[in-house]
C-alpha positions, 0 to 999 in steps of 0.5 A: 751156439745155444744148446737145444732144449733137449740137450739142456735137460739132458745135463746134470746139475753138476754140468748145468750149474757152471753154465748158469753161473757163467750166464751161458744159460738163463734160469728162465730159459731152463725153466721154460724147457722143463715146463715144456717137457712136463706138459709134453710128457704129463699125458704119458707119465702122469707124474704131476698132480699140479704143474706150476707154470706161473709160479715157476716162471716167477721164481725163474725171473727172480733167480735170473734177476739175482744172478744179474745182480751178482747174487749167485746162490750156489749150484741149485741156482736156477735149477728146475726141481719137483716136490712130492705132493705130501710136502707143504708148499705155501699157497700151493695145493698139497693133496698128499695124493688123496681126495681127502686133501684135494683142496688143502692149501698150506700157509707155510713152506716145509723147511726143505722147500724153504731151503731149496728156494733159498738155494735158488732152486725153481719148483716146477710142480707138485709130483704124483705119489701113492695115496697118502704115500702108502704103497710101492706102486704110485697107482693113484686111485684119484690122480691116475697111475704114474708110468715108468719112463723105461717101460710105460706099462710098468710102475715107477715105484712108490710112494715117490713115483712121480719124482722118480719118473720126472728125474728119469724122463729129464723133466726135473733135474732133481726131485724131493721125495719122502721115504718111510719104508723105501719110498725114495729108494724104490722109485730110484731103483725102478726108474734107474736114478739115484735115491737117498734116505739120509740118516734120521735127524739129518734133514727136517721133517717139518712140513711133511704131511700125514706122516709117522714121525718114527722113520719117515725121511725127506730125501732127494732123487737125482740123475747122479750121485754128485747131484745127490750130494748137492741136493743133500747139501741144500736140505741138510741141517738142524731145524730148531723147530723140528725136535727130530733133527740133530744139531751135528755139523753138515760137511761138504758132501762133494769134497770127497767125491772122486777120492779113491775107496781102496781099503774100505770095507763093505759088508755083504749080509748073509741073511735077509737081503739076498734070501728072496731075489729075482735071478736077474736082480741077484746077478746084477747086484753081485756083478756090482759088488765084484766091481766094487772089489775091483775098486779096492773095497774089501768084501766081508760076510756079515750076519744080521740074525735079528732080522728074522724078527723084522716083520714085527716092526710093521706093528708099530707102523700100523699104530702110528698110521692110525694116529696120523689118519685119525682126524681124516678118518672121522671126517672124510672116510668115504674119500679114502681109496680102498688100499690106504683105508685097509692099511690104516684101519688095521692099526686100531687092533694094535694093543699097547703090549704089541706096540711095545714089543715092536719097539723092543724089536726095533731097538734090538735090530738097531743095536745089531746094525750098530755092532755090524757097522763097527766092522765095515764101512758100508753094507751092500745089498739089492735095493728091491728084490724084483724089477718094476712090476707092470701097472696091471699086475696084482702079484709078483712071483719070487722063489716059486711063491706068489706075493701081492704087489698092492694091499696085504702082503705087498711089503715083500717089495720093500723088504730090503729098504724098510730096515733102514727106516727102522734103524735110521741109517743112511741108505742110497740106491745107485743104478747097477744094471738092467734086466733083459727086458730093459728095466733098471736094477739098483744097488743099495749101500747102507752107511753109518749114522751121519756118514753120508759123505762116505756113503756118497764117496763110495756110491760115486766111485761105483757109479763111474764103473756101473753097467748102467752108466750112460743109458737113458729111457728109449722114450727120450732117445725117440723123442 
């Protein structure tokens, strides 16, 4: 008996790929189901800027024809995915979430888009995001706020909020987002999905628009760790046209999934990461660490004293942002939303000496992490210090102190994710529990450079025993 569309969309890539290969499910059928779900939920979630009905159907027919010819392209063959709207797509509007680039149509695909297409994936839409990927809420002033599928009046995280919402709502099987300070991992934790920021240099940034090249990453959002490994497999690798990529071999990221993790060492930072936490987040993360211990990982306390200077990292980012936005500020300043404009204009006051000091702090922090990662295989931390705030909220309270959710001072939300952008170390968020109100909480695992395979192995082992396993948003159970 054929599977119903809702059942099809409820599967993971790992589950649906063999059915496509065996001709039990067609790419056309799966794509139609995803497009129908996208159209049905777009008024509720606001997760897309552009839904690509005709493009996706054409790609689906092409992938089905290839399948009939015996040209199976791997586990992404015929799989509907989303692409964040700051990643270039040839002939398709790419707005970067701003009115400034409302009519921007790239002539070339980003390298990651080319690789996804080569692997047989079908792009069903360009996903909504924080304007210019500059924020943690995805409350877009031009294209509308993205809503969290778990609680519609809450944010999905940012800046890849559309991707996180679509994966959680079973619209896309995976989404390709970007992460300059947590912008894949924050939607991961807030939307209860897996989000990976791999090692800097592992995946090409070519085609990522209006970006800082010091710490920005393109990474996947998926429903499972195994699916995350499959997506990384497709997009990882040296790009001779992107000097930031590193020519190191790409292993089989699924090879070690399921192997035991007993005897590995995990480091729990004694400072910074656990200093400022919502009590429910702390409880869930400590329970997740206890579960990892039960799996046989050895827990060690590690100190990262240089993190007291982490605030200085922001100085270099401010200057980089100004340079990235300079052409648009001259020609389209009036088209900017106020939140992005404030963030960008501040960069003009950064002196060369300040920038150099910021880069020195970055180097010292990288050296400290390098030393610590000689003692442990992975660091374990909360992904975000709080659960998803409400869309209407302007502030959040932590430790008796009120912090902004948007605008100046809102970096408190990304305080646990931003360090890995400065160090370039791979970091993944895995769902580890829920608040009493039903909002997801994420566990962050940070690994050594180019050891994503080990990071995924540990994340996969934890996922099987996670308190979040098997839960879906109520809106899906009701619909």
